[in-house]
C-alpha positions in Angstrom: 0.0 0.0 0.0 1.1 3.5 -0.7 1.7 6.1 1.9 0.1 9.4 1.9 3.2 11.1 0.5 3.4 8.7 -2.4 -0.3 9.3 -3.2 0.4 13.0 -3.1 3.4 12.7 -5.4 1.3 10.6 -7.9 -1.5 13.1 -7.9 0.7 16.2 -8.2 3.1 14.7 -10.8 0.8 15.6 -13.8 0.5 19.1 -12.4 4.2 19.5 -12.0 4.8 18.2 -15.5 2.2 20.6 -16.9 3.9 23.5 -15.1 7.2 22.7 -16.6 5.9 23.0 -20.1 3.6 25.9 -19.4 5.7 28.5 -21.1 4.3 30.3 -24.1 5.8 29.5 -27.4 7.5 32.4 -29.0 6.6 33.1 -32.5 9.5 33.5 -34.8 10.4 37.1 -35.2 9.2 38.7 -38.4 11.3 41.3 -40.0 9.7 44.8 -39.5 8.1 46.2 -42.6 9.7 49.3 -43.6 7.5 52.1 -44.6 8.6 54.1 -47.6 9.3 57.8 -47.1 6.5 60.1 -48.2 7.1 61.7 -51.6 8.5 65.2 -51.5 5.8 67.9 -51.7 6.3 70.8 -54.0 4.0 73.4 -52.6 4.0 76.6 -54.6 3.2 79.7 -52.5 0.1 81.6 -53.6 1.3 85.1 -54.1 -1.7 86.2 -56.0 -3.8 88.6 -53.9 -7.5 88.3 -53.9 -9.2 90.9 -56.1 -10.7 93.9 -54.2 -14.4 93.6 -53.5 -16.6 95.1 -56.1 -19.3 97.4 -55.0 -22.8 97.0 -56.3 -24.0 99.1 -59.1 -25.8 102.1 -57.9 -29.3 102.6 -59.2 -29.9 106.0 -60.8 -32.1 108.2 -58.8 -35.7 108.2 -59.8 -37.4 111.5 -60.2 -41.2 111.3 -60.3 -42.7 113.0 -63.3 -43.9 116.4 -62.5 -47.6 116.8 -62.1 -49.4 119.1 -64.4 -52.0 121.2 -62.8 -55.3 121.1 -64.5 -56.4 124.3 -66.1 -59.1 126.1 -64.3 -62.4 124.8 -65.5 -65.8 126.2 -64.6 -67.4 124.2 -61.8 -70.1 121.9 -63.0 -72.9 120.9 -60.8 -73.4 117.2 -61.3 -76.0 115.2 -59.5 -74.4 112.8 -56.9 -73.9 109.3 -58.2 -75.8 106.5 -56.5 -73.6 104.2 -54.5 -73.4 100.6 -55.7 -75.2 98.1 -53.5 -73.2 96.4 -50.9 -72.4 92.7 -51.4 -74.5 91.7 -48.5 -77.6 93.4 -49.9 -77.4 92.1 -53.5 -80.8 90.9 -54.7 -81.4 87.2 -55.0 -82.2 85.9 -58.4 -85.7 84.7 -58.8 -86.2 80.9 -59.3 -86.4 79.8 -62.9 -89.8 79.1 -64.2 -90.8 75.4 -64.4 -91.8 75.7 -68.1 -88.1 75.7 -69.2 -87.1 72.5 -71.0 -85.0 70.0 -69.1 -81.4 69.5 -70.2 -81.0 66.4 -72.4 -79.3 63.5 -70.6 -75.6 63.1 -71.1 -74.6 60.8 -73.8 -72.6 57.7 -73.0 -69.0 57.5 -74.0 -68.6 54.5 -76.2 -65.2 52.7 -76.4 -66.6 50.0 -78.7 -67.2 51.0 -82.4 -70.9 51.2 -83.3 -70.4 48.6 -86.1 -69.0 46.0 -83.6 -71.5 46.8 -80.8 -74.0 44.1 -81.8 -71.3 41.5 -82.0 -69.9 42.4 -78.6 -73.4 42.3 -77.1 -73.9 38.8 -78.6 -70.6 37.6 -77.0 -71.6 39.0 -73.6 -75.0 37.4 -73.7 -73.4 34.0 -74.7 -71.1 34.3 -71.6 -74.0 35.1 -69.4 -76.0 32.2 -70.8 -73.1 29.8 -70.1 -72.7 31.1 -66.6 -76.4 30.8 -65.9 -76.5 27.2 -67.3 -73.5 26.2 -65.2 -74.9 27.8 -62.0 -78.3 26.1 -62.5 -76.7 22.7 -62.6 -75.0 23.3 -59.2 -76.7 22.1 -56.0 -76.2 25.0 -53.7 -76.9 22.9 -50.5 -74.0 20.5 -51.3 -71.4 23.3 -51.5 -69.0 24.1 -48.7 -68.6 27.6 -47.4 -65.9 28.7 -49.9 -67.8 27.3 -52.8 -71.0 29.0 -51.7 -69.1 32.3 -51.6 -67.9 31.7 -55.1 -71.4 30.8 -56.3 -72.9 34.0 -54.8 -70.1 36.0 -56.4 -70.9 34.5 -59.8 -74.6 35.4 -59.3 -73.7 39.0 -58.5 -71.4 39.2 -61.5 -74.3 38.0 -63.7 -76.5 40.8 -62.3 -73.9 43.4 -62.7 -73.2 42.4 -66.3 -77.0 42.6 -67.0 -77.1 46.1 -65.5 -74.0 47.2 -67.5 -75.6 45.9 -70.7 -78.7 48.1 -70.0 -76.5 51.2 -69.6 -74.4 50.3 -72.7 -71.2 49.9 -70.7 -70.1 47.0 -72.9 -66.5 46.9 -71.8 -67.4 46.4 -68.1 -70.3 44.1 -69.0 -67.9 41.9 -71.0 -65.3 41.7 -68.3 -67.9 40.8 -65.6 -69.7 38.3 -67.8 -66.4 36.5 -68.5 -65.6 36.4 -64.8 -69.1 35.0 -64.0 -68.7 32.3 -66.7 -65.3 31.3 -65.4 -66.4 30.9 -61.8 -69.5 29.0 -62.8 -67.5 26.6 -65.0 -65.1 25.9 -62.2 -67.9 25.3 -59.7 -69.7 23.0 -62.1 -66.6 21.0 -62.7 -66.3 20.1 -58.9 
């Protein structure tokens, strides 16, 4: 069996070995980089003096034109002029009589040429008819919430397209009718 001192030596031996090698390793010395000397500066003195300040141009004196005195005229007796009415007391215009003809309604701006208007209307009506046929084939009760929302949207598009057709807004009617037909076709294909 080992004595206490032997145990102590065994335990402290690794520590003693570590301490003997605990010196930092020195990095090899690198030669110092030499910095080149700055280039010589050729500074030329500025002997030119600043130009003297220039005064602002003086404006010539203005002499007001001499007033001519009017020649003596005989005094006229004119009646005093009536004062114009004050803005607060201006008379109010009477209402226009009812027998005036009403203004004609404003004309609708057409973006579709008149010659192609009939053809565009037929295309819109065909899209609306397809949408209505597809929507009539769908069982509304069997649809989920998202599909019901789409169905209702397609119905509103059909109504809006009909209204736009009545007001001759063919560009809008065509766009809405095509959207209604697309949604209805997608719902019918489910």
